[in-house]
N, C-alpha and C positions, 0 to 999 in steps of 0.2 A: 503491502500500500503505499499511496504518498507518507512522506516521513513528515511532514507537518500532523498527521493524523498519529501515527508509530508512535512519538515522543511524546505530546502534547499529554502536560500534567493536572491537562482542566480535573477538576474536583468533582469526580461524579462517586457521590458517597456508598460507598456497601452497607444497605439496609437491613440490618438484624433485628427485625423489630416485628410487632405481632402483627398480623398482616402479610407476612413473606408468604411466597406464593411457593413453597417447595411440593417439588413432585416426588412421587419414591422412583425408587430404581426401576428401567424398564426390563420388562421380561425378555428372557429369552424367547429368541425367533426358532420357530421352524427350519425355516432357508432365507437366502435371500430373495427378499423381493416375494415373500411366501403368501403377500394378495396379488401376487403375480397384476400390478399395477400397470398401467399404459396402456396403448392402442394395439392389440395382437394379432393376427389370422390364427386362426387353428392351423392342424397340418395336411390340410388338403386344399387351404387357403381359399375355402368357400366361405367362411364367416369371419366375420372381423368382431370381434367383443372390446368393447373400451370400456375402463375400471377407473373408478378417480376416489378420493377418498376426500370426507367434508363430516365433520362428527355434529356440525349444527345446521347446516342447509335444509332447506323444508321441503326441493326442489330444485334435481338440476336435471337439463338437457344437454345431449349432442348434438353440437349441428356441424350440418357436412357440407364440402362447398368443394366445386369441379375445380377451381383455381387459387392460387395463392392468396393474392391481392385483388380489391376492385370491383368483385362482383358479389351477390349476394348469396347466400344458402341456398341448397337447392331440398334439401331436405333436414328437420329436426327430426330426435326423438326424443321423449321421456325416458330418465333412466329409471332403477328401482334400488332404493337404499337394500342392502343387504346386512351381514354381517359383521361385526368391527367397523361400522359408518364406511362402508363401500358403498356407493353407487355403479352400477354397470347395466350394460346394454350388447346385445347380438345385434347386430346387423349383419343378414347375406348379400355376400359379393354379387351374388347372382340378380338381387333384388334393385341394385345400386343401379348394378348396372344398364340393365333394362327398363326401368319401371322412373328412373334417376338422372340414367346417362352419364354417372359417374365411371367413366370405364378408365381413365387414367388414374392419376397419385390420388388415393381420399388424403385431404387438406379436414381436419377438425379443431372442435374450441369448444370450448361450454358454457351456458348463463346457468348464473347459481339466483337462487330464493331462499331469504332464511328470513328472520325476525324482525330484521331493520329492515325489507323491503318483502312483505308478506308474497305469495303467489295471485295474481288475480286475473282470471280468464281475460279480461278486456283490455289486458297488456297490450302494447305494442313497441316495437322496435321505434328508440327515440323518445316513450313517454315518458312520465312520472306515476304514470295509474300502478297503485300500491305500494308507495313509497312512503315510510314514516319517516328516519332521519337516516343519515347517512351513515353514524354509530349509533349504539346503544350503550347501555350500562354493562354489557355483558361483550362488547368491543366488537362484535361484530360488521363487517361492510360492504355488506352484498348487497348487489347492484345487477340486474339483469341486462341493462343497456350496454356492459362490457361482456366482449368476449372475450373469456378466461383461454390462457394456453397450458396444457393439461402437465402439470409439474414432471412430467414421468414421461413427454414426448421424448423418442428419440432422435427425430431433428426440426427444427424449427422452417417455418416458412420466409419469412423474411423479420427486420428491424420492425420495431413499433412505428418510426417514422421512415417515412423513404421519400425520393424525390417528388411521388406523385401522392405521398400520405405527412405532408408536413406537417399537419396539425397535431403536435402532443398534447392536448385539450380534450383528444376524446377518450379519452382513459382516464381525464382525472372525474372525482366525484365533487360536491359542492355546488351551491345553487347555481351558477352560471354553468357547469360542466354536467351535471349528473346525468341528464337526459339526452347527449349527446352518444348515440350509436356510434362503435367501433368495430361492430362486425368485419365490414370491407374491409379495411386498413389494419386489422390487428394480427399477429404472427399467430400462427396456426400447425397445431402438428402435422407432423408426416406418420402415415398408417406404411410401413416398412414390412416387407417380407426379411426372412434375417437373412445377414449378409453375411456371409463366411466364407470369404477370400482370409489369405492368409498373416497374420505378421510377423512371420519366420518364428525363430527359437528365440528367446529370454534369455538374457542373461543373469546367471547367477552370480555372479561374482561379491565377494563380501564386500559391503557398502564401505567399510577400512580402507579398501583398494581403490575406492570412487575418484578423478577429478572431475565437478560436476559444472558444466558452463552455463550459465542462463543467460538467457535473449530469446528475442519476441521472434517467433515464428513468420510474420509478414518481415521485421525488421532486417529478419537476416539475409534475406535474397532479394528483398526491392530493387536494392541497388547494383544487384549484379548483372552487371551486362553481358556478361558469357552463357545466362542462360537466354531460353527465348521469354519472349517480352511473357508470352501467357501464363511462365509461368510463375514470373518472379512475387516474392512476398507469397507464396501458397505452399500448403502442407509439400506437393509434389515438386516444387522447387526446392522447399529444406530439405527433403530427401536428395536432391543432387550433391548436400554439404556434407553427406555422410563420411566420405572418404577422407576429406578435407579434415575435418574434426577428430578422425582416427588420426591421421598423421599428426597433430594438435598435440596426440596423446589423452586429450577428451575420455572421460569414459562413460558419463550420462550426461543427458543436453536436458536441460531442465527448460520448457517452455513457458511463459508467462500465458495469461489464463485464455486458454483456450475454448472455455464455452460459452455458449452464445451469449452477444451483449451486445447495444444499440452502436455500431461501427460505421455502418455502409454512409450515412452521411457526413461520416469525415469528409467523403471525394467526392462533397457536392463545391464546394467553395474551399479550394486545395491550402487559399492564400489568408483564411479566415481561419484561424482556430478554437474561435471561442467555440466551447463545450464538445470540442473533438474527445472523444474515449478511445484514446490510442491502447496505454496499456493493455485495458478489458477487465477493469476490476467493480463492475458492476452485471454482476451473471443474471441472463433472465432467463436461463435453464441449465438444468447439470448433468444434464445427457448429451445431448446434442452438438456435436462438433460446430464450429463457426463456421457457415457457409462460406466469409469471405475471402476466407484465407486456404479455400477450394480452385482448383480450379476447376472441377467440375461441380456446374452449383445444378446439377440433375437433382430428381431424388435416389436418394441413396448415393449420390457422390460426393459431399464433403466426408460419408463415412466411406466406401472404398480409399479417399486418396488420402485419409488419416492412416488408417491401416496399412496402406501399402508406404509411408513413409513409415512408421514405424520398423515394419518388416526392416526396407534400408537402413535403417537406424541398428536392427537386432542384428542383421549381416555383417555390418560394419564393429560389433561388438561392442555396441552403443547402447545403453537405458535408456529409456522417457520416462521425463516425470513431467508433470504438469502440475501449474500455478493452480489450485481452488481454492474458492473465498465462501466458505462456508459461515459467516462470520454475519453479513446482509444480501441483500438482493438488491436486483437493477429496479426495482417496485421504489425504491429511495424513499425517504418522508415527506413529512407535510411542506409541498414548495410554491404554495399560493395563499390570499387571503393574510388575515392579519391573528388569526386565532391560533393557526396551527394544528387545528382539531379537525375541517373535512374537507380541506383539499387532499387528496392523496393520488397515485395513482392506481387504479386497481385493473392488472394487466396477467394475475395467474395467481400467487398464492394466496394474497389477503381478498379475494373475491371471493374466496374456498373456501378457507378457514383460518380469520385474521390472528386469533390469538394461539390456534395450534400452531399455527409457522410464524410468527413474531414474538420477541420479548417488549413487552407494554408495561407502560405505568402502571401503581398500584388499580387503580378507577378504569384500569383499560380503556386509557382513550387516547393516552399518545405512546408513541415508540421509545421503548431504556435504549437509548447511544452510547457504546463504550466502539462506536466505531468511526463514529465524525460522518459517518454519509449516509442519514437518514433513519440507523435503528437496527436493531441484533436481530438475526435471524435466531428462532427459538430453538439452540441446539442443549439445553433440559428436556424439552416434549417428547416423550417417546415418538409418536409419529415422525414431527422433525426428523428425529435421529435418523429415522426409517431411509427418509429421502436421502441424507448423508452417505447411510452404509450405503444402500443399492446401487447409487451414483455413482459411489467408488469402485462398488465391486462391476460393474459394466465400464469403468475404463479400466479397470487391469482385467477382467475375465476376455470383453469381446474386444475393446478396443487398444488392448495389448501394453498398457501403462506398466510402466515397474516401480514408479514412486508416486508421492505425492509431498509439493510443497504447500502446508496450509497457511493462506496471508490470516493476521490477525489470529492468531489460531488461541490464545486463552480464551475468548468469547468461547470454546469447545470445551472450557474447562469451567466453566458456570454452572453452579450447583440449584439454581432455581430459574423460576420463567419469570413470575411477571412482579412489578415491584422491588428488584433486590439487580446486586453482582456479587454473587462473589466465587473465586476460581480457588478450590479444593481438589489437587489432583488424588488425593486419597480416593476422593468418591468415586464407589465403581459405579453410580447411574452416568456420571456424566458423557457428553460424546466424544472425550478424549480415550477413557478407557473401554467405550462402545467398539471403538475401531477398530483397535489392540486387539480386544476378543474377539471378533469377527473377521473381521481381514488379518489374518497373522501379520506380523514381521519379519524381516527375511532372517532368519538365523545367525551369529554372531560371524561362524565361517562359512557364512555364503549358502545356497541351497533356493528354494522357492518362498513367497512370501513378499513382503512388498519394505518397501525404505519408505519412513513416513519423517518427517520433517515438519518440524514449527516455526514459523516466524512466533516469540514467544514474550509478545506485547499484542496489548490494545489500547483502549484510553482510560483512564483512570481507574480510579479505586484499587484494588491490587492485581491490577492484568499486568504487571510490569514481571515479568516470570522467568528469565533466563536463567538457567538450571534449574530450576521448577516444573519441570511436565513428569508427568507418568514414566515410567518401563517403557521401552516401545520406543519412546521419540528420542528423535534425535533434534536439534536445533539451530537456527541461526544462531549461530553463538554474538549478540553484539558488544558482548565486553569484550572480546577478543579482537573484533574489530576496534572499539574506543580507543583502549588500550597502543595497539601497534600507533594509530594516527594522533595520537598523542604524544608517545612515545619521539615517531617520528618529525613531527611539525610542531609540536609545543612546547618543548622546552625551554626551562625556566618560568610555563606559567601553569600551565600541566606538571604535577608531582606524579612521577611514575617509578616505584619503584626495580630494580633488578631482579627483585622476590616475585613484582605481581609481572615481569615479565617470562620470568623461567616459567609460574604457573600457566598462562598463556602458551608457552613456546611448546611445553610438556602434555599439551591436553586438556586442560583446565580441572586438574584432579578436585581442584574446588568446589565446582560445580557440578561436577558429574560422577563423582567418585563418592561422595555421601549416600547415594541410592541405586549404591549397584551399578550405575552405565559406564560406558566405557569413553577412550577418548575420542572413538568415532563416533560417540553420541555428540561430539561439538563438531557444529560446521565452520568452519574459520573461513572468515571472510574479511575484505577492507573493503569493498565496495559492492554494491548491487544495484539494481535496474534504479531503483529510488537513491538518489543523492548524485555526487561527483561520478565521472568515470575513473578510471586509475590515474590515469594520464591528466586530467582538471583537478584531483588531489591534491595534486604536488605542484600546477599552475595558478592556481587562482587561494585569495585570500578572502572572499566571500563570493558569495554565491549573484550568480549573472544571468536573475531569471527575466530581466525585461525585456531582454533582448529582439528585435524584429522578426521576420518571420525570416527562413524558417527555422529559427536558433530562438527563438520565442515570441511572445510572451509566455510565459507560464507563472500561475499564481502559487502559492505557497512554498513549499522548499523549507528544511531545517536552514535555522541559521548558527547553528552552532556545528560548521562541520568538521573542525578538528585538520582543517589543512590550512596550506601555505606554498607561496609560491617562488618556495628558494631564491630569494632574492631577486629571483626574475633570470635565473642566468641557466638557458635551457638544458646546458651539461649538467649542472646539477638538477635541474627535473628530471631527466631520461634516470639519473642513479637511482635517484628517489624511488622511481618507480621498480627499480630493476632490484632492487633494497625490497620495499611492502612486497613484492613478488616473491622474490624470494626467500622471506620469512615466511610468508605463509607456506607456501611448498613446503618447507623444511620442519612443519610445525606437526606435532601430533593430534590427529584428528581428519577430517574431511575437509578440503577446501575445493573453493567455489568461487570462480572467477568470472566476471562478465561477458557477455561476448562483445567480440571489439578490442578487449584492453590486452591480449596479446599481440595487437599492434597499438598500441598509443593513440586510442579512438576518443577522439576530442568531442564536447558538446558544448565549449566556447564559455565553458563554467556554470549551465545551465543545469542544477540539480533537482531540476522537479518535471520534468517531460513527460509527464501523463498525457498532456495534452498535444504532443507536436508528432503527427503523425507525415513528416516531411522527410527530404532525404536528407535534413541535418539526424534525425534522430535514428535513420535506417542503417545497418553497418556499412560500411564501402570497401572496396574490394582492392583499391592501386594501393601501391607502397611506396614509400616513403625511403629514402636508404636506411633512416633511424628507427620506422617503425619496420622495414624484415629485418634488421637487425633484431628489434626487442621481441621481434616471433620468431623468430631462430632461439633467440634467448629464452623465452617462454615454452619453446617444445622442448627443448636438451633440458632443462630445469623440469619439467613435466618429467619426462624420459628418465631421467635421473631417480626424482620419488618412485616412480613404478621398478624403476631396477632395483630397490633397496629397502627390502622391509621392514628395518628397522626401524625408516622412516614412520613405520604406518603400523605400529603396535599395535594387535587386541584388545590390552589390559595397559595399565598406567607403569611406568618403565621401572620395575624390579620385580625378580623374579627368587624363589626358596631353592635351593638347591635338596637333595636327598635326605641331609641331615637338619634341614631346619633353616638353612644360613640363608639371609638375605642377602642377595647378589645383588650389587648397581650396576643395572645396563645402561643409567646415565648418570655423567657426572659432570657438574659444574663447576667453570673454574675464571680465576679474577684475572686479569690482565697480566699480573705478574705469573700464572701457572700456579697459584698457590688454592687450594680446591674454596670456593666459595664460599661462606661462614653465614648465619642470623645476622652478625653485623652488618657484613657487605651486602647482603638480600634488602635489608631494611634501611639502610642508609639510604638521603633523599638526593647526597652526590655523586653517586654512581650512576654511568651511562653505559658502560659497557659490561657485556657479559656475552659468556663461551662452554662449548660445554660438547662434551668426547660423549660418543651411541658405542654401545658392545655390539657388534654386529653376530657376533659370533652364534650369539644363543636365538637368532632369528634365521640362521641359515642365508644372512647376506654375505655378499659377492665380497661386502667390504669389510674387513675384519675389527676398523674403528671408522666411524665420520665425526671430524670437529667441524662443529661452524663458530664462527665469533659476529660477531656484532657490536659496534661501534657506533651508540647515537651518541655520543656526542659532538662537539662541533672544529673539532681538531684534531688531528692525526694519533692514536693510542695504538705502545706496542703491545703486541699478546706476545707471553712466552711459551711454547707451543708445549703440550703435556707428551708423556709416553707411548707412543704410535704402537708398540707392542715389537717383540719379541724379533731382532733383525730386519724390524721395517723403518721407509722412512714417513714423510709426508706428503701429498701430493696435491698443487691446487686443481681445484674442481672451476670455481670461478671465484672472482674478487668486483662485486659492482660497483667498485671507484672508478671513480672521470677517467684516468687514464690507462681504464681496459677496456674503451669501448669497443665497440666491432662487432663483425658478424661472428669472432671468435671468444666473445665476454665467458661464454659457459665454454667450456672446451668438447671437442666429441673422445667417446672414453678411451683410453688407450694415449690419449694426447697430455694428459697432464704434464706439468711443467714439477718438476722436487723441489722443495721447499728446505726440506732438512730433518730432523729427529727430534729427540726430546731438545729441549730447552734453545732449539732455535727461536730468534728474536725474530717477526713478523710487524711489518710495522705497515697497519691496516688506517686507510682514508677515515673522514670523517664523514658517519653518519653511509656508511656501507657495511656488506659482509661478506666473508669470509668462508668459503666451503671446502674444504680438507679429505681426501681419502687419504688409508694408511694401505700401501702395498712394498 
């Protein structure tokens, strides 16, 4: 999410008082989507059964259409309420074809009535017949004038707003808008027969061995002129980059949201970015792959093209992760009027069962908001949790996804539904623990299962939970990011001791070791999609978000970036980027880099480009000499990490021999060669630290690996430790400015000998040295 939302310290209190809407732990289910929700053909494709959940509706109709948009329905059916509040209707395909002329794709949506708008047989589209109130005391917001998208639709026909349907007020409630009918323009679900194309063989690699590449699926190739124009910015185009990412050393590609969102209008006026939704963190449907990213937009085309892309990555040995947003939805919150009460979009969940799908205030009138974008999804409700688990399982099983990154995931740890927010990782009924129970994580040593990654914060209350998630969850380690940035860029302003640095380099045992988790539960990153690029982190002192198109303007963005322009010296900026990348790749944990950072991608200081669907925000594929050198450095650095299992420990650095003695797998050193002690670690005046990892217990080809970091502003001399009997230290890389070029990071076998124990090495300011013993 946008960093302004992530790090806001808004005082949203945790209301633990009389009237809490606490919910019991949800009962175990017999199967994923055991209610068989959605629209599905039977085995012979002779009938279609529509099934949708609502505990509060008094009448639901399913309306069928021949076309996606611009036309009226051809048939409507009244649905029957059955067990577990599931409404259903079965339609004969033959009847749809011969009686109603639906011979192609079946498009559908729902109309729902309830206590605040009871059914009246005199009601017609666009009328207020039967209306009582926009919202009643029970939180109901039924409105039959709004055609509702099936929450379980597997593809979506079009965005709510398009060039031919530009009036977004047709979805709104309130006196001015409630009687506007949305049927012709509203997104509809598509009824699809099962698509059985292959997703290839899923990699079973242990998460600890992964290198993650976070990127936007459209931005990955939209600027790539080596591809046919029709493929740029699509799933098919992304598939063409599998070999490139594999050659870079990437083992998992993490796509920003690819579930349906409003984004087609981004292209209506490319030079007017107001309201553009490029990143996609406003989900309209949790099952459907976004059509905009498909070169094949026919019915089933996005699903087929997505699966083909996944197969291309799997064939290259690369996992596919997706960023998912289960903390809020694209229906948003109040947007018009002055009361904040009546004007809301009614497009899907809100019109079917508002209090089931959304967390509300204790009077059930307003949203409860930990997200900053309209209100929380009701992650504590059992039925709302069903949708989360069912959609994750669909992406895992049908669409081939290997793991998920959960946006503002602290909302999924909520222990109550309405009138409060409280994160409790120990609560067995929260969505976080239910996901782990029903969708088992990948075992530590690899195998089948999914990789679960949390963005461990939201807004307000006790939502900042870095290190506080339940077993089974890895986390974006925001403390790692902040520590490295402060040490590199804020010396003399922010205090970071060498002891704090050591904890981050060694896997953050203070955060993850206390509850039995491991170094690889820490996803180490220095930059992500929201914030500066790696290059810009070391090129700008402040955000530059007011630039004209195509680099801006963008609102929001964090004002506290811990960035520094290195005095405006380009060679020092490049050194800082190498040093930051080097520290991340040499740390225990799972490194995550952002697309384009291998080649010093710049956004010229815009740190919140969520709204820039522009060439400036898409990756570029030409390289200057400096950019190519940094890409070479990055790829060789990743290759070194992959070649040395000592850098990818399954447990925190220590082991016990057969006699019960603790064996030191990692040892910390002061620059003078003496072992670092508590006094050195805790002193605020020390800025240099070195460590040696014993590779023998990991089966590493290097018996020892030595890393030195000089965070000081001047050269520091490091006295090297013992490399092993009959061995010497060889230099793999030094990120100093004197060592720029294509061979800053040498190829294996061409390392320069440095010397043995007690050799003194002068390390330039703000640089990293990497040695191996041979």
